[in-house]
C-alpha positions in Angstrom: 0.0 0.0 0.0 1.3 3.5 -0.9 -0.1 6.8 0.2 0.4 10.2 -1.5 -0.6 13.3 0.3 -0.9 16.4 -2.0 -0.8 19.7 -0.2 -1.2 23.0 -2.0 1.1 25.7 -0.6 -0.4 28.0 2.0 -1.7 31.4 1.2 1.0 33.7 -0.2 1.5 37.4 -0.3 1.0 39.6 -3.3 2.1 42.8 -1.5 5.2 43.3 -3.7 4.2 43.2 -7.3 7.8 43.4 -8.4 8.7 40.2 -6.6 9.4 37.2 -8.9 6.7 34.5 -8.5 9.2 32.0 -7.0 10.0 34.5 -4.2 6.5 35.3 -2.9 6.4 34.6 0.8 3.5 33.3 2.9 1.1 36.0 4.1 -0.3 36.1 7.7 -3.1 33.6 6.9 -0.6 31.2 5.2 1.7 31.4 8.3 -1.3 30.4 10.4 -2.8 27.8 8.1 0.3 25.7 7.5 0.9 24.7 11.2 -2.8 24.2 11.6 -2.8 21.7 8.7 0.3 20.0 10.1 -1.4 19.5 13.4 -4.5 18.1 11.7 -2.3 15.6 9.7 -0.5 14.6 12.9 -3.9 13.9 14.6 -4.8 11.7 11.7 -1.6 9.8 12.3 0.0 10.8 9.1 3.8 10.3 9.2 5.5 10.8 5.8 8.6 8.8 4.8 9.5 11.7 2.6 8.4 15.3 2.1 8.9 16.7 -1.4 8.4 20.4 -2.3 8.5 22.9 -5.1 11.4 25.3 -4.9 9.0 28.3 -4.7 9.5 30.1 -1.4 5.8 29.8 -0.4 5.9 26.0 -1.0 9.2 25.6 0.9 7.8 27.5 3.9 4.6 25.5 3.8 6.6 22.2 3.7 8.8 23.5 6.6 5.8 24.3 8.8 4.1 21.0 8.0 7.4 19.1 8.8 7.8 20.9 12.1 4.3 19.9 13.3 4.7 16.3 12.0 8.1 15.9 13.7 9.8 15.4 10.4 13.4 16.5 10.1 13.8 19.8 8.2 17.0 18.7 6.6 15.2 15.7 4.9 12.8 17.9 3.0 13.6 17.4 -0.6 13.3 20.2 -3.1 12.2 19.1 -6.5 12.4 21.6 -9.4 9.9 19.3 -11.3 7.1 20.3 -8.9 7.2 24.0 -9.7 4.8 25.0 -12.5 5.0 21.8 -14.3 2.1 20.0 -16.0 0.3 17.0 -14.7 2.2 14.7 -17.0 5.5 15.8 -15.4 4.1 15.3 -11.9 2.8 11.9 -12.8 6.3 10.9 -14.1 7.8 12.3 -10.9 5.5 10.0 -8.8 6.4 7.0 -11.0 10.1 7.5 -10.2 9.8 7.8 -6.4 11.9 5.6 -4.2 10.1 2.3 -3.9 11.0 2.1 -0.2 8.8 5.1 0.6 5.3 4.2 1.5 4.0 7.6 2.5 5.0 10.7 0.5 3.8 14.3 1.2 4.2 16.6 -1.9 3.8 20.4 -1.6 3.0 22.1 -4.8 0.8 24.4 -6.8 -2.6 24.7 -8.5 -4.1 24.0 -10.9 -1.6 21.1 -11.3 -2.3 19.4 -7.9 -6.1 19.5 -8.3 -5.7 18.0 -11.8 -3.3 15.4 -10.5 -5.6 14.3 -7.7 -8.4 13.9 -10.2 -6.2 11.9 -12.6 -5.1 9.6 -9.9 -8.5 9.0 -8.2 -11.1 10.0 -10.8 -12.8 11.7 -7.9 -14.8 14.8 -8.7 -12.8 17.2 -6.6 -13.2 21.0 -6.4 -10.1 23.1 -6.8 -7.7 22.5 -3.9 -7.6 25.6 -1.8 -4.4 27.1 -0.4 -3.1 24.7 2.2 -5.7 22.2 1.3 -4.7 18.5 1.5 -5.8 15.4 -0.5 -4.7 12.0 0.7 -4.7 9.2 -1.9 -4.2 5.5 -1.1 -3.1 3.0 -3.7 -3.3 -0.8 -3.4 0.0 -1.0 -5.3 3.5 -2.2 -4.6 5.3 0.4 -6.8 5.0 4.2 -7.4 5.0 3.5 -11.1 1.7 1.5 -10.6 0.4 4.4 -8.5 1.1 6.9 -11.3 -1.2 5.0 -13.6 -4.2 6.0 -11.4 -6.7 3.8 -9.5 -6.1 5.6 -6.2 -8.7 5.8 -3.5 -9.4 9.3 -2.0 -8.9 8.9 1.7 -9.6 12.5 2.7 -9.8 16.1 1.4 -9.1 18.7 4.1 -8.9 22.5 4.0 -8.1 25.0 6.6 -11.0 26.8 8.1 -11.9 30.1 6.5 -11.3 33.2 8.6 -15.0 33.6 9.3 -15.3 29.9 10.3 -12.4 30.5 12.8 -14.4 33.4 14.4 -17.5 31.2 14.7 -15.6 28.4 16.3 -13.9 30.7 18.8 -17.3 31.9 20.0 -18.4 28.4 21.0 
């Protein structure tokens, strides 16, 4: 059994229009949502064998915050250029070539590619993955190459609470 957890980077800042896309940092909400998602994943018992991330600053910071909450060593986060603004075919090939010894992989990337990848691998009718949203896909397969062909089962689809939902929850 293999498990792939796709996480879209947390909310990023557009404050500096001159900043290259790769360099956009997390905004206040993103800095709050990423640890929240990490805590949720930990409560679900998710312990990745490997965390892979896009080299974009917002994805790296999201991966770092998730890793911290999951007790995953920061120095083992693997940056993969092939996750940054690549198409679904390239992401599928990346999955096919993952280390066969890894059973649980957490991949931090971007939309629309992650939403399209989740659909391709599960055929589930998913809405767009929101920032810091997570989709867990289980495969009854021995190799990542088999996983990349599809046939995955959607285990869960989580998103951070919206700001107004946080306010409602804090009043209870």
